[in-house]
C-alpha positions as CSV (number, residue, x, y, z in Angstrom):
1,M,66.3,11.8,28.7
2,D,67.6,8.3,28.8
3,T,69.8,7.1,25.9
4,E,69.7,3.4,25.4
5,T,71.5,3.1,22.1
6,R,74.8,1.2,21.9
7,A,77.8,1.9,19.7
8,P,77.3,0.2,16.3
9,N,79.8,-2.6,15.3
10,R,81.5,-2.5,18.7
11,S,81.2,-4.9,21.6
12,L,81.1,-3.5,25.2
13,K,84.1,-5.7,26.0
14,D,86.2,-3.6,23.6
15,A,85.3,-0.4,25.5
16,P,87.6,1.2,28.1
17,L,87.2,-0.1,31.7
18,L,85.3,2.9,33.0
19,V,82.9,2.8,30.0
20,R,82.1,-0.8,30.7
21,A,81.6,-0.1,34.4
22,T,79.3,2.8,33.7
23,R,77.3,0.8,31.2
24,R,76.9,-1.9,33.9
25,L,75.5,0.7,36.3
26,E,73.1,1.9,33.6
27,D,71.8,-1.7,33.1
28,N,71.7,-2.7,36.8
29,T,68.1,-2.8,37.7
30,A,68.9,-3.5,41.3
31,I,69.8,0.2,41.6
32,D,66.1,1.0,40.9
33,Q,65.5,0.2,44.6
34,L,67.8,3.1,45.6
35,S,66.0,5.3,43.1
36,A,62.7,4.5,44.7
37,L,64.1,5.8,48.0
38,L,65.3,9.1,46.4
39,A,62.1,9.6,44.3
40,P,59.9,11.1,47.1
41,A,62.5,13.8,47.9
42,A,62.8,14.7,44.2
43,G,59.1,14.7,43.8
44,A,58.7,17.1,46.8
45,L,61.3,19.4,45.4
46,L,59.7,19.5,42.0
47,A,56.1,19.7,43.2
48,S,56.0,23.4,42.9
49,K,56.6,24.7,39.3
50,R,58.2,27.9,40.7
51,R,60.7,25.9,42.9
52,A,61.3,23.4,40.0
53,D,62.2,26.3,37.7
54,L,64.5,27.8,40.2
55,L,66.3,24.5,40.9
56,H,66.5,23.6,37.2
57,G,68.0,27.0,36.4
58,S,65.2,27.9,34.0
59,W,66.0,31.6,34.7
60,L,69.6,30.9,33.7
61,G,68.8,29.1,30.4
62,H,70.4,25.8,31.5
63,A,70.9,23.6,34.5
64,L,72.2,25.3,37.7
65,H,73.6,22.1,39.2
66,P,76.9,21.9,37.2
67,L,77.6,25.5,38.0
68,L,77.1,25.0,41.7
69,T,79.3,21.9,41.8
70,D,82.4,24.2,41.4
71,L,81.8,25.7,44.8
72,P,82.2,22.6,47.1
73,I,84.7,20.9,44.7
74,G,86.8,24.0,44.6
75,S,86.6,24.6,48.4
76,W,87.4,21.0,49.3
77,T,90.2,20.7,46.7
78,S,91.8,23.9,48.0
79,A,91.6,22.5,51.5
80,M,93.4,19.3,50.5
81,L,96.1,21.3,48.8
82,L,96.6,23.3,51.9
83,D,96.8,20.1,53.9
84,V,99.5,18.8,51.7
85,A,101.6,21.9,51.0
86,G,100.4,24.7,53.3
87,G,102.1,23.7,56.5
88,R,100.8,24.2,60.0
89,Q,99.9,27.8,59.6
90,S,97.4,27.0,56.8
91,R,95.3,24.7,59.0
92,P,92.7,27.3,60.0
93,A,92.3,28.2,56.3
94,A,91.9,24.6,55.4
95,Q,89.2,24.2,58.0
96,R,87.3,27.2,56.8
97,L,87.5,25.9,53.2
98,V,86.1,22.5,54.3
99,G,83.3,24.4,56.1
100,A,82.6,26.6,53.1
101,G,82.3,23.4,50.9
102,L,79.8,21.9,53.3
103,L,77.6,25.0,53.1
104,A,77.9,25.1,49.3
105,A,77.1,21.4,49.0
106,L,73.5,21.9,50.3
107,P,72.1,23.9,47.4
108,T,74.3,21.9,45.0
109,M,72.6,18.7,46.2
110,A,69.2,20.2,46.0
111,T,69.7,21.2,42.3
112,G,71.2,17.8,41.6
113,L,68.2,16.1,43.0
114,A,65.9,18.3,41.0
115,E,67.9,17.3,37.8
116,W,67.8,13.7,38.8
117,G,64.0,13.9,39.3
118,D,63.5,14.2,35.5
119,T,65.6,11.2,34.5
120,T,64.6,7.6,33.7
121,G,66.1,4.2,33.1
122,G,69.9,4.0,32.9
123,D,70.4,7.7,33.5
124,R,68.3,7.5,36.6
125,R,70.4,4.6,37.9
126,V,73.7,6.3,37.3
127,G,72.3,9.5,38.8
128,A,71.4,7.6,42.0
129,V,74.9,6.2,42.3
130,H,76.3,9.7,41.6
131,A,74.2,10.9,44.5
132,V,75.4,8.2,46.8
133,A,79.0,8.9,46.0
134,N,78.6,12.6,46.6
135,S,76.6,12.0,49.8
136,A,79.5,9.8,51.0
137,A,81.9,12.7,50.2
138,L,79.7,15.1,52.1
139,G,79.7,12.8,55.2
140,L,83.5,12.4,55.0
141,Y,84.0,16.2,54.7
142,A,81.6,16.8,57.6
143,G,83.7,14.3,59.6
144,S,86.9,16.2,58.5
145,F,85.5,19.5,59.6
146,L,84.5,18.1,63.1
147,A,87.9,16.5,63.5
148,R,89.7,19.8,62.6
149,R,87.5,21.7,65.1
150,R,88.6,19.2,67.8
151,G,92.2,19.9,66.9
152,Q,92.7,16.5,65.2
153,H,94.1,18.0,62.0
154,L,95.7,14.8,60.7
155,R,92.5,12.9,61.1
156,G,90.6,15.7,59.4
157,A,93.1,15.7,56.5
158,L,92.8,12.0,56.1
159,L,89.0,12.1,56.0
160,A,89.2,14.9,53.4
161,L,91.5,12.8,51.3
162,I,89.1,9.9,51.4
163,G,86.2,12.3,50.7
164,G,88.1,13.5,47.7
165,G,88.1,10.0,46.3
166,A,84.3,9.7,46.7
167,L,83.9,13.1,45.2
168,A,86.0,12.1,42.2
169,A,83.9,9.0,41.6
170,G,80.7,11.1,41.9
171,G,82.2,13.7,39.6
172,Y,83.0,11.1,37.0
173,L,79.4,9.9,37.0
174,G,78.1,13.4,36.9
175,G,80.3,14.2,34.0
176,H,79.1,11.0,32.2
177,L,75.5,12.2,32.7
178,V,76.1,15.7,31.3
179,S,78.7,14.9,28.6
180,A,77.9,11.4,27.4
181,R,74.2,11.3,28.1
182,K,73.3,15.0,27.7
183,V,71.1,14.8,30.8
184,S,70.6,18.4,31.8
185,S,67.8,21.0,31.9
186,R,68.0,23.6,29.2
187,D,65.9,26.3,27.6
188,P,63.8,24.9,24.7
189,F,65.5,27.6,22.5
190,Y,68.7,25.5,22.6
191,A,66.9,22.4,21.3
192,A,65.4,24.4,18.5
193,T,68.8,25.8,17.5
194,D,70.4,22.3,17.7
195,A,67.9,21.1,15.1
196,A,68.6,24.0,12.9
197,C,72.4,23.6,12.9
């Protein structure tokens, strides 16, 4: 799944800042140590073909992970909007949304790890950093939820705001993998129709 080709007649220094940063991640072999830590968990998830098919979304025709990301992202973004514009009366709803996002994040992470388990090279490195950014977001939102439960709404809102930054960074890298690198499970029928077009 890894794409190692570079743009013809163009130097990396001429690319936009985020493109240069992402290419550096792809080429940074030090990230392979992180990948080695994640690999056993991915291997365990993919050990059963039935479980691998479920997590990859074989029954859906394409990867399940991008679809599931909308649930935690939507919940957490909605909570942040309530924190900013909802007033005191919206605090319980914001807390419930943060909690819903935490619950939705678990299957989302499992499907993401399953997708990552089939990557190599630069795609694997970017995927590992994507996982770290999203795990940081998960930790920050968990802290936000606990703070809100203790009545520390301002602290919870601040943790959610920082978590939103980590989530945005992870989302950028996930978008890069799916859009720029075309890393995603899909039914073989789609590959056959791509070749015919």
